[in-house]
C-alpha atoms as an extended CHARMM CRD file, in Angstrom:
* protein
*
       205  EXT
         1         1  MET       CA             35.1980000000       65.2720000000       68.4340000000  PROA      1               0.0000000000
         2         2  ALA       CA             32.4860000000       65.6300000000       65.8420000000  PROA      2               0.0000000000
         3         3  LYS       CA             29.6050000000       63.2130000000       66.0430000000  PROA      3               0.0000000000
         4         4  THR       CA             29.2660000000       60.6630000000       63.2720000000  PROA      4               0.0000000000
         5         5  ALA       CA             26.5620000000       58.2740000000       62.2200000000  PROA      5               0.0000000000
         6         6  VAL       CA             26.6260000000       55.0380000000       64.2020000000  PROA      6               0.0000000000
         7         7  LYS       CA             28.5500000000       52.0810000000       62.8100000000  PROA      7               0.0000000000
         8         8  ARG       CA             28.3120000000       48.3610000000       63.4310000000  PROA      8               0.0000000000
         9         9  THR       CA             32.0080000000       48.1010000000       64.2800000000  PROA      9               0.0000000000
        10        10  GLY       CA             34.5420000000       50.2350000000       66.1370000000  PROA      10              0.0000000000
        11        11  TYR       CA             37.1060000000       49.7010000000       63.3770000000  PROA      11              0.0000000000
        12        12  THR       CA             38.3800000000       52.8030000000       61.5700000000  PROA      12              0.0000000000
        13        13  ALA       CA             41.2950000000       53.5820000000       59.2610000000  PROA      13              0.0000000000
        14        14  SER       CA             43.4300000000       54.4890000000       62.3080000000  PROA      14              0.0000000000
        15        15  THR       CA             42.6300000000       51.3050000000       64.2520000000  PROA      15              0.0000000000
        16        16  PRO       CA             45.6750000000       49.2880000000       63.0260000000  PROA      16              0.0000000000
        17        17  LYS       CA             47.9630000000       52.0400000000       64.3300000000  PROA      17              0.0000000000
        18        18  HSD       CA             46.8100000000       51.5960000000       67.9140000000  PROA      18              0.0000000000
        19        19  TYR       CA             47.6600000000       48.0020000000       68.7410000000  PROA      19              0.0000000000
        20        20  LEU       CA             49.9990000000       47.2640000000       71.6440000000  PROA      20              0.0000000000
        21        21  ILE       CA             52.0560000000       44.3950000000       70.2720000000  PROA      21              0.0000000000
        22        22  ASN       CA             54.5660000000       41.9140000000       71.6850000000  PROA      22              0.0000000000
        23        23  ALA       CA             55.6980000000       41.4750000000       75.2840000000  PROA      23              0.0000000000
        24        24  GLY       CA             57.9530000000       44.5000000000       75.6470000000  PROA      24              0.0000000000
        25        25  ALA       CA             61.1590000000       44.8520000000       77.6590000000  PROA      25              0.0000000000
        26        26  VAL       CA             61.5100000000       45.5890000000       81.3760000000  PROA      26              0.0000000000
        27        27  TYR       CA             64.0410000000       48.1270000000       82.6490000000  PROA      27              0.0000000000
        28        28  LYS       CA             65.2850000000       49.1620000000       86.0700000000  PROA      28              0.0000000000
        29        29  ASN       CA             65.8520000000       52.8630000000       86.7320000000  PROA      29              0.0000000000
        30        30  LEU       CA             64.4340000000       54.0450000000       83.4220000000  PROA      30              0.0000000000
        31        31  THR       CA             65.0250000000       57.7490000000       82.7920000000  PROA      31              0.0000000000
        32        32  TRP       CA             64.8350000000       60.2160000000       79.9210000000  PROA      32              0.0000000000
        33        33  ASN       CA             68.1790000000       61.7290000000       78.9310000000  PROA      33              0.0000000000
        34        34  LYS       CA             67.2520000000       64.8370000000       76.9540000000  PROA      34              0.0000000000
        35        35  THR       CA             70.8100000000       65.3580000000       75.6900000000  PROA      35              0.0000000000
        36        36  GLY       CA             71.6270000000       61.7560000000       74.7830000000  PROA      36              0.0000000000
        37        37  GLY       CA             71.1650000000       59.8500000000       71.5590000000  PROA      37              0.0000000000
        38        38  GLU       CA             71.9450000000       60.6620000000       67.9430000000  PROA      38              0.0000000000
        39        39  GLY       CA             71.7710000000       64.3450000000       67.0980000000  PROA      39              0.0000000000
        40        40  SER       CA             71.1460000000       65.0940000000       70.7910000000  PROA      40              0.0000000000
        41        41  LYS       CA             67.4640000000       64.3370000000       70.3210000000  PROA      41              0.0000000000
        42        42  GLY       CA             67.3650000000       62.6210000000       73.6730000000  PROA      42              0.0000000000
        43        43  GLN       CA             66.7870000000       58.9830000000       74.5500000000  PROA      43              0.0000000000
        44        44  TRP       CA             65.4400000000       56.6740000000       77.2270000000  PROA      44              0.0000000000
        45        45  GLU       CA             68.1370000000       54.9570000000       79.2930000000  PROA      45              0.0000000000
        46        46  GLY       CA             67.9980000000       52.1560000000       81.8400000000  PROA      46              0.0000000000
        47        47  GLU       CA             69.2400000000       48.7300000000       82.8750000000  PROA      47              0.0000000000
        48        48  LEU       CA             67.5130000000       45.6980000000       81.4030000000  PROA      48              0.0000000000
        49        49  LEU       CA             66.0100000000       43.3940000000       84.0290000000  PROA      49              0.0000000000
        50        50  GLY       CA             66.5270000000       40.4150000000       81.7360000000  PROA      50              0.0000000000
        51        51  ALA       CA             64.8070000000       38.3240000000       79.0990000000  PROA      51              0.0000000000
        52        52  THR       CA             61.2200000000       37.3090000000       79.8470000000  PROA      52              0.0000000000
        53        53  ALA       CA             58.8780000000       34.5510000000       78.6820000000  PROA      53              0.0000000000
        54        54  GLY       CA             55.0980000000       34.4090000000       78.6680000000  PROA      54              0.0000000000
        55        55  GLY       CA             54.5910000000       38.1690000000       78.5890000000  PROA      55              0.0000000000
        56        56  ASN       CA             54.2590000000       40.7780000000       81.3070000000  PROA      56              0.0000000000
        57        57  LYS       CA             51.2770000000       42.3290000000       83.0660000000  PROA      57              0.0000000000
        58        58  VAL       CA             50.5570000000       45.8700000000       84.2320000000  PROA      58              0.0000000000
        59        59  THR       CA             47.8360000000       46.5080000000       86.8270000000  PROA      59              0.0000000000
        60        60  VAL       CA             46.6200000000       49.8740000000       88.1020000000  PROA      60              0.0000000000
        61        61  GLU       CA             43.7740000000       49.7260000000       90.6060000000  PROA      61              0.0000000000
        62        62  GLN       CA             41.5960000000       52.2170000000       92.4510000000  PROA      62              0.0000000000
        63        63  ASN       CA             39.5130000000       51.4120000000       95.5190000000  PROA      63              0.0000000000
        64        64  TYR       CA             36.4310000000       53.5130000000       96.1880000000  PROA      64              0.0000000000
        65        65  ARG       CA             34.1940000000       53.8860000000       99.2290000000  PROA      65              0.0000000000
        66        66  MET       CA             30.4860000000       54.5420000000       98.8330000000  PROA      66              0.0000000000
        67        67  VAL       CA             29.0890000000       57.2370000000      101.1220000000  PROA      67              0.0000000000
        68        68  GLU       CA             25.8710000000       55.8310000000      102.5250000000  PROA      68              0.0000000000
        69        69  VAL       CA             22.9090000000       58.2090000000      102.6410000000  PROA      69              0.0000000000
        70        70  ASP       CA             19.3880000000       57.3600000000      103.8150000000  PROA      70              0.0000000000
        71        71  GLY       CA             16.9500000000       57.1320000000      100.9470000000  PROA      71              0.0000000000
        72        72  VAL       CA             19.5940000000       56.6230000000       98.2550000000  PROA      72              0.0000000000
        73        73  PHE       CA             19.3040000000       53.0600000000       96.9760000000  PROA      73              0.0000000000
        74        74  THR       CA             21.5620000000       53.1450000000       93.9460000000  PROA      74              0.0000000000
        75        75  PRO       CA             25.1000000000       54.4180000000       93.3240000000  PROA      75              0.0000000000
        76        76  ALA       CA             24.7980000000       58.1680000000       92.8410000000  PROA      76              0.0000000000
        77        77  VAL       CA             27.1070000000       60.7340000000       91.2740000000  PROA      77              0.0000000000
        78        78  GLY       CA             29.4320000000       62.2850000000       93.8380000000  PROA      78              0.0000000000
        79        79  GLN       CA             28.8630000000       59.5800000000       96.4640000000  PROA      79              0.0000000000
        80        80  LYS       CA             32.0730000000       57.6750000000       95.8310000000  PROA      80              0.0000000000
        81        81  LEU       CA             35.3510000000       58.6310000000       97.5230000000  PROA      81              0.0000000000
        82        82  LEU       CA             38.7470000000       57.4440000000       96.3220000000  PROA      82              0.0000000000
        83        83  GLU       CA             40.2530000000       55.5240000000       99.2400000000  PROA      83              0.0000000000
        84        84  SER       CA             43.4330000000       54.1080000000       97.7230000000  PROA      84              0.0000000000
        85        85  GLN       CA             45.1810000000       53.4030000000       94.4600000000  PROA      85              0.0000000000
        86        86  SER       CA             47.9790000000       51.0420000000       93.5470000000  PROA      86              0.0000000000
        87        87  ALA       CA             50.0980000000       49.8930000000       90.6280000000  PROA      87              0.0000000000
        88        88  LYS       CA             52.1170000000       46.7570000000       90.0150000000  PROA      88              0.0000000000
        89        89  LEU       CA             54.0840000000       45.0550000000       87.2750000000  PROA      89              0.0000000000
        90        90  GLU       CA             54.1410000000       41.2680000000       86.9450000000  PROA      90              0.0000000000
        91        91  VAL       CA             57.1710000000       39.9720000000       85.0600000000  PROA      91              0.0000000000
        92        92  ASN       CA             58.0310000000       36.4290000000       83.9900000000  PROA      92              0.0000000000
        93        93  VAL       CA             61.8200000000       36.4060000000       84.0700000000  PROA      93              0.0000000000
        94        94  LYS       CA             63.5340000000       33.6870000000       82.0660000000  PROA      94              0.0000000000
        95        95  GLU       CA             67.0570000000       35.0990000000       82.3120000000  PROA      95              0.0000000000
        96        96  LEU       CA             68.3000000000       33.9180000000       85.7050000000  PROA      96              0.0000000000
        97        97  THR       CA             70.9760000000       36.0840000000       87.2530000000  PROA      97              0.0000000000
        98        98  ALA       CA             72.1970000000       36.3520000000       90.8210000000  PROA      98              0.0000000000
        99        99  GLU       CA             70.7940000000       39.8900000000       90.9350000000  PROA      99              0.0000000000
       100       100  ASN       CA             67.3150000000       38.8070000000       89.7810000000  PROA      100             0.0000000000
       101       101  ILE       CA             67.2270000000       36.0830000000       92.4170000000  PROA      101             0.0000000000
       102       102  ARG       CA             68.3540000000       38.6100000000       95.0230000000  PROA      102             0.0000000000
       103       103  LEU       CA             65.6070000000       41.0020000000       93.9360000000  PROA      103             0.0000000000
       104       104  SER       CA             62.9820000000       38.2910000000       94.2930000000  PROA      104             0.0000000000
       105       105  ILE       CA             63.7690000000       37.7900000000       97.9900000000  PROA      105             0.0000000000
       106       106  ASN       CA             65.0130000000       41.3270000000       98.7280000000  PROA      106             0.0000000000
       107       107  GLY       CA             68.2110000000       39.7280000000       99.9270000000  PROA      107             0.0000000000
       108       108  GLU       CA             71.9570000000       40.1940000000       99.7240000000  PROA      108             0.0000000000
       109       109  ILE       CA             74.7510000000       38.8830000000       97.4840000000  PROA      109             0.0000000000
       110       110  ASP       CA             78.2570000000       38.0070000000       98.6220000000  PROA      110             0.0000000000
       111       111  ASP       CA             81.1500000000       36.2920000000       96.8900000000  PROA      111             0.0000000000
       112       112  ALA       CA             81.8980000000       32.8010000000       98.1560000000  PROA      112             0.0000000000
       113       113  ASP       CA             84.8930000000       32.8200000000      100.4960000000  PROA      113             0.0000000000
       114       114  GLY       CA             86.4040000000       29.5220000000       99.3530000000  PROA      114             0.0000000000
       115       115  GLU       CA             85.8820000000       28.0140000000      102.8000000000  PROA      115             0.0000000000
       116       116  THR       CA             82.1930000000       27.1420000000      102.9680000000  PROA      116             0.0000000000
       117       117  ALA       CA             81.6910000000       27.3230000000       99.1940000000  PROA      117             0.0000000000
       118       118  PRO       CA             84.0620000000       27.3640000000       96.2140000000  PROA      118             0.0000000000
       119       119  THR       CA             85.2570000000       30.6710000000       94.8240000000  PROA      119             0.0000000000
       120       120  GLY       CA             83.5530000000       31.7610000000       91.6530000000  PROA      120             0.0000000000
       121       121  TYR       CA             80.1070000000       31.4940000000       93.2430000000  PROA      121             0.0000000000
       122       122  LYS       CA             77.7080000000       34.1670000000       94.4420000000  PROA      122             0.0000000000
       123       123  VAL       CA             75.9860000000       33.4650000000       97.7580000000  PROA      123             0.0000000000
       124       124  ILE       CA             72.4470000000       34.8720000000       97.8960000000  PROA      124             0.0000000000
       125       125  THR       CA             70.7890000000       35.1190000000      101.3000000000  PROA      125             0.0000000000
       126       126  GLY       CA             67.7050000000       36.6910000000      102.8080000000  PROA      126             0.0000000000
       127       127  LYS       CA             67.7390000000       39.5530000000      105.2910000000  PROA      127             0.0000000000
       128       128  SER       CA             66.0440000000       40.0820000000      108.6180000000  PROA      128             0.0000000000
       129       129  LYS       CA             64.5650000000       43.4660000000      107.6860000000  PROA      129             0.0000000000
       130       130  LEU       CA             63.5450000000       45.5720000000      104.7150000000  PROA      130             0.0000000000
       131       131  GLU       CA             65.6480000000       48.6540000000      104.0310000000  PROA      131             0.0000000000
       132       132  ASN       CA             64.9580000000       51.7200000000      101.8970000000  PROA      132             0.0000000000
       133       133  LYS       CA             67.8060000000       50.7190000000       99.5900000000  PROA      133             0.0000000000
       134       134  ASP       CA             65.8640000000       47.5690000000       98.6740000000  PROA      134             0.0000000000
       135       135  TYR       CA             63.3930000000       49.6440000000       96.6590000000  PROA      135             0.0000000000
       136       136  ILE       CA             64.2810000000       50.0910000000       92.9850000000  PROA      136             0.0000000000
       137       137  LYS       CA             64.0290000000       53.7680000000       92.0280000000  PROA      137             0.0000000000
       138       138  ASN       CA             61.6590000000       52.7790000000       89.2470000000  PROA      138             0.0000000000
       139       139  LEU       CA             60.7630000000       49.8480000000       87.0440000000  PROA      139             0.0000000000
       140       140  GLY       CA             59.5000000000       50.4050000000       83.5370000000  PROA      140             0.0000000000
       141       141  ILE       CA             58.0990000000       48.3240000000       80.7210000000  PROA      141             0.0000000000
       142       142  VAL       CA             58.8240000000       49.5110000000       77.1930000000  PROA      142             0.0000000000
       143       143  GLY       CA             56.2650000000       48.3520000000       74.6660000000  PROA      143             0.0000000000
       144       144  THR       CA             55.6230000000       48.6940000000       70.9520000000  PROA      144             0.0000000000
       145       145  MET       CA             52.6690000000       50.4510000000       69.3520000000  PROA      145             0.0000000000
       146       146  SER       CA             51.8330000000       49.2990000000       65.8350000000  PROA      146             0.0000000000
       147       147  GLY       CA             51.5000000000       52.8170000000       64.3860000000  PROA      147             0.0000000000
       148       148  THR       CA             54.7750000000       54.4380000000       65.4770000000  PROA      148             0.0000000000
       149       149  ASP       CA             58.4470000000       53.7940000000       66.1390000000  PROA      149             0.0000000000
       150       150  ASP       CA             58.1310000000       55.6040000000       69.4900000000  PROA      150             0.0000000000
       151       151  PRO       CA             57.5570000000       53.2350000000       72.4200000000  PROA      151             0.0000000000
       152       152  ILE       CA             54.7660000000       53.2270000000       74.9650000000  PROA      152             0.0000000000
       153       153  ILE       CA             56.3210000000       53.2660000000       78.4370000000  PROA      153             0.0000000000
       154       154  ILE       CA             54.7750000000       52.4360000000       81.8150000000  PROA      154             0.0000000000
       155       155  ILE       CA             56.8610000000       53.2670000000       84.8860000000  PROA      155             0.0000000000
       156       156  ILE       CA             56.2020000000       52.3970000000       88.5270000000  PROA      156             0.0000000000
       157       157  ASP       CA             58.1850000000       54.2070000000       91.2310000000  PROA      157             0.0000000000
       158       158  ASN       CA             60.0010000000       52.6970000000       94.2150000000  PROA      158             0.0000000000
       159       159  ALA       CA             59.3910000000       49.1810000000       92.9670000000  PROA      159             0.0000000000
       160       160  LEU       CA             59.6790000000       46.2890000000       95.3840000000  PROA      160             0.0000000000
       161       161  CYS       CA             59.3670000000       42.6020000000       94.5260000000  PROA      161             0.0000000000
       162       162  THR       CA             56.6990000000       41.2090000000       96.8500000000  PROA      162             0.0000000000
       163       163  SER       CA             56.1310000000       37.7780000000       95.2930000000  PROA      163             0.0000000000
       164       164  GLY       CA             59.1630000000       35.9490000000       96.6740000000  PROA      164             0.0000000000
       165       165  LEU       CA             61.0080000000       33.1980000000       94.8120000000  PROA      165             0.0000000000
       166       166  ASP       CA             58.9220000000       30.4730000000       93.2020000000  PROA      166             0.0000000000
       167       167  PHE       CA             59.9540000000       28.4650000000       90.1380000000  PROA      167             0.0000000000
       168       168  GLU       CA             59.8340000000       24.9740000000       88.6790000000  PROA      168             0.0000000000
       169       169  THR       CA             62.4050000000       22.9590000000       86.7650000000  PROA      169             0.0000000000
       170       170  LYS       CA             61.4870000000       20.3080000000       84.2190000000  PROA      170             0.0000000000
       171       171  ASP       CA             63.0070000000       18.4720000000       81.2800000000  PROA      171             0.0000000000
       172       172  ASN       CA             62.9970000000       20.0930000000       77.8400000000  PROA      172             0.0000000000
       173       173  ASP       CA             62.0820000000       23.4750000000       79.2630000000  PROA      173             0.0000000000
       174       174  GLU       CA             63.6300000000       26.4420000000       81.0440000000  PROA      174             0.0000000000
       175       175  ALA       CA             62.7440000000       27.7850000000       84.4580000000  PROA      175             0.0000000000
       176       176  VAL       CA             60.8330000000       31.0600000000       84.6710000000  PROA      176             0.0000000000
       177       177  ILE       CA             60.6540000000       33.2180000000       87.8010000000  PROA      177             0.0000000000
       178       178  PRO       CA             57.3640000000       35.1180000000       88.1700000000  PROA      178             0.0000000000
       179       179  MET       CA             58.1420000000       38.4290000000       89.8760000000  PROA      179             0.0000000000
       180       180  THR       CA             55.5040000000       40.8880000000       91.0630000000  PROA      180             0.0000000000
       181       181  PHE       CA             56.7980000000       44.4080000000       91.6190000000  PROA      181             0.0000000000
       182       182  GLU       CA             54.5830000000       46.8270000000       93.5290000000  PROA      182             0.0000000000
       183       183  ALA       CA             54.8540000000       50.6150000000       93.3050000000  PROA      183             0.0000000000
       184       184  HSD       CA             55.3700000000       52.7230000000       96.4370000000  PROA      184             0.0000000000
       185       185  ALA       CA             54.9310000000       56.4480000000       96.8570000000  PROA      185             0.0000000000
       186       186  GLY       CA             57.8570000000       58.6540000000       97.7800000000  PROA      186             0.0000000000
       187       187  GLU       CA             57.5080000000       61.4460000000      100.3100000000  PROA      187             0.0000000000
       188       188  GLY       CA             56.4560000000       64.0290000000       97.7210000000  PROA      188             0.0000000000
       189       189  GLN       CA             53.9130000000       61.6550000000       96.1920000000  PROA      189             0.0000000000
       190       190  VAL       CA             52.4380000000       60.8970000000       99.6030000000  PROA      190             0.0000000000
       191       191  GLU       CA             52.0190000000       64.6210000000      100.2160000000  PROA      191             0.0000000000
       192       192  SER       CA             50.3520000000       65.2270000000       96.8400000000  PROA      192             0.0000000000
       193       193  LEU       CA             48.3370000000       61.9610000000       96.8890000000  PROA      193             0.0000000000
       194       194  GLU       CA             49.9750000000       61.0960000000       93.5660000000  PROA      194             0.0000000000
       195       195  LEU       CA             49.8530000000       57.5750000000       92.1660000000  PROA      195             0.0000000000
       196       196  PRO       CA             53.4770000000       56.3330000000       91.8720000000  PROA      196             0.0000000000
       197       197  CYS       CA             52.9120000000       55.2530000000       88.2870000000  PROA      197             0.0000000000
       198       198  ARG       CA             53.0650000000       57.0270000000       84.9220000000  PROA      198             0.0000000000
       199       199  ILE       CA             52.1460000000       56.0300000000       81.3810000000  PROA      199             0.0000000000
       200       200  TYR       CA             53.9620000000       57.7070000000       78.4920000000  PROA      200             0.0000000000
       201       201  PHE       CA             51.8160000000       57.3050000000       75.3810000000  PROA      201             0.0000000000
       202       202  PRO       CA             53.2690000000       58.3560000000       72.0080000000  PROA      202             0.0000000000
       203       203  ASN       CA             51.4620000000       60.6360000000       69.5980000000  PROA      203             0.0000000000
       204       204  ILE       CA             50.0600000000       58.5370000000       66.7680000000  PROA      204             0.0000000000
       205       205  ALA       CA             48.8080000000       60.2460000000       63.6270000000  PROA      205             0.0000000000
C-alpha cells in the first residue's frame, strides 16, 4: 500500500462499505454447496438455530507465555510462545424450542408417554455423560457488511453449549436464553494445531 500524507481521521471514501451491521443469523451445520442456488452459482446452507434478541458475540482468544531470560526486563520480540487459542459464540436465543433447550443442557428429548405426562409434550432431560454426538458439527453466524450483498460468515467447529440453561420470565417481555457455544478441535485440527474457527470475509470494492 502506498504511503499517504497523514490525516486527522481514519475515514475514507471506502469506510461506509466496511461496517458490520445488524445482529446476524445463527446457523447449525453451515456448509457451502457449490452446485446449489440459482444458476448453480453455489450457496450457503444450514439450519437456523432460531430468532435472537440483544445481538450475538464472537470471541477468539490467544494465550501466550513469556519466555523468561535473565537480563531482559521488557517484552522482547520472539520471547512469546502461543500456548492455547480458543473461539466461542455467545447467542441470545429468543425463539424457544425443545431442541434449543436440549442443546443448552446437552440433554435428551423424548415424547411424553401419556402415563407420567400428557401426549403432545416433549420431555427434556439431562444426561449422566457427554457424548461425541452432543457436539454440533459447526455453528456459524451470518452477518451483513454494508458494502456488499455477500455475507460475512464466522464458523466454529464442534460447537458445544457450555453455559447451561438460565433465563428469566417477566410481564410484558419475552424470555431469552443466553447460550455460549465453545469451539473444539477435531482430530485433524489437533494434529495441525489449527484453531477450530474460520472467518469468511467478502471482497469489497
